[in-house]
Structures are given as C-alpha cells and as structure tokens.
C-alpha positions in Angstrom: 13.4 -52.6 22.9 16.1 -52.7 20.2 19.1 -50.0 19.8 21.0 -48.9 16.7 24.1 -49.3 18.4 25.7 -52.1 16.1 24.9 -49.7 13.2 26.4 -46.7 14.7 29.7 -48.6 15.9 30.4 -50.0 12.4 30.3 -46.1 11.3 32.3 -45.0 13.7 34.8 -48.0 13.1 34.6 -46.8 9.5 35.4 -43.0 10.2 38.1 -43.6 12.3 40.0 -45.8 9.6 39.8 -43.1 7.3 42.8 -40.9 8.0 44.3 -38.3 5.7 47.5 -38.9 4.7 49.7 -36.2 3.4 51.9 -36.4 0.0 55.1 -36.0 1.5 56.8 -35.1 -1.9 54.1 -32.7 -3.0 54.0 -30.9 0.2 58.0 -30.4 0.5 58.1 -29.2 -3.2 55.3 -26.9 -2.7 57.1 -25.5 0.1 60.4 -25.1 -1.9 58.8 -23.3 -4.8 57.0 -20.9 -2.3 60.5 -20.4 -0.7 62.3 -19.9 -3.7 59.8 -17.3 -5.2 59.7 -15.5 -1.6 63.6 -15.2 -2.0 63.2 -13.7 -5.4 60.7 -11.2 -4.2 63.0 -9.9 -1.5 66.3 -10.0 -4.0 64.2 -8.1 -6.0 63.1 -5.5 -3.5 66.5 -5.4 -1.6 67.8 -4.3 -4.8 65.5 -1.5 -5.5 65.7 -0.3 -1.7 62.2 -1.6 -0.7 61.1 -3.7 2.5 64.9 -3.1 3.4 64.2 -4.5 7.1 63.1 -7.6 6.1 66.1 -7.7 3.1 68.4 -7.4 6.6 66.7 -9.9 8.3 66.9 -12.4 5.6 70.6 -11.5 5.1 71.3 -12.4 8.8 69.2 -15.8 8.8 70.4 -17.2 5.3 74.2 -17.8 5.1 74.1 -17.0 1.2 71.2 -14.4 0.7 72.2 -10.9 -0.4 70.6 -8.4 -2.8 72.6 -9.0 -5.6 71.6 -11.5 -8.5 74.4 -14.3 -7.6 73.2 -13.8 -4.0 69.3 -14.0 -4.8 69.9 -17.1 -6.7 71.9 -18.7 -4.3 69.5 -17.6 -1.4 66.5 -19.1 -3.4 68.4 -22.6 -3.5 69.4 -22.6 0.0 65.7 -21.7 1.1 64.6 -24.0 -1.1 66.3 -26.9 0.4 65.6 -25.9 3.9 62.1 -25.7 3.1 61.9 -29.1 0.9 64.0 -30.8 3.8 61.8 -29.2 6.7 58.5 -30.0 5.3 59.2 -33.6 3.9 60.0 -34.6 7.3 57.0 -32.6 8.9 54.8 -34.7 6.5 56.5 -37.8 6.9 55.7 -37.4 10.9 52.6 -36.4 10.3 52.0 -39.7 8.5 53.8 -41.7 11.0 51.4 -40.4 13.7 48.4 -40.8 11.5 48.3 -44.2 11.1 
C-alpha cells in the first residue's frame, strides 16, 4: 500500500520556506509617528492640566519633554528618534532570526 508522505513532505518543505519578513523601515517609521503623536497629545494634555501623572512620568523619562510648545516639539523628536532606532533594530533582528 502506498502512502502520501512524499506529498506531505514536499508541502512541509514549502511551508517552512515561506517565512514572513518585516519591512524594517516601514515598522520603524510607523513607530516613530505613533510615538510623536503620543508626545503631542501628552504635551496638549499637560498644557490644559489633564493626565498630570502621565505628563510627570514623561518629564522624568524623557530628557527634553516639558508641557510647553518647545518642550513638546523636543519631546516629539526625541520619542520619534528613540522609537525609530529601537523598532528598526527589532525588525532587523527578527529578520535575521527568521531567515
């Protein structure tokens, strides 16, 4: 009696060869935009006195962030750069292990 293991083995080889790879620049860019928007929202909330606990935490965690216009823009740039670098490194490392 014949078995279909050869067909199944070929299928398994094809399925393991199809590994998803992340687009490092797209992921890093998306993370940078989201981080900058989050900092903008925290800057606005800090200026009007809402979510003061989160604003104080961001002031402690980020070097340039303050609930002023200049501090908000500086915090947005800082958060975008940090997020871009970390997510690019994550995607690069993921792709290295996935291949």
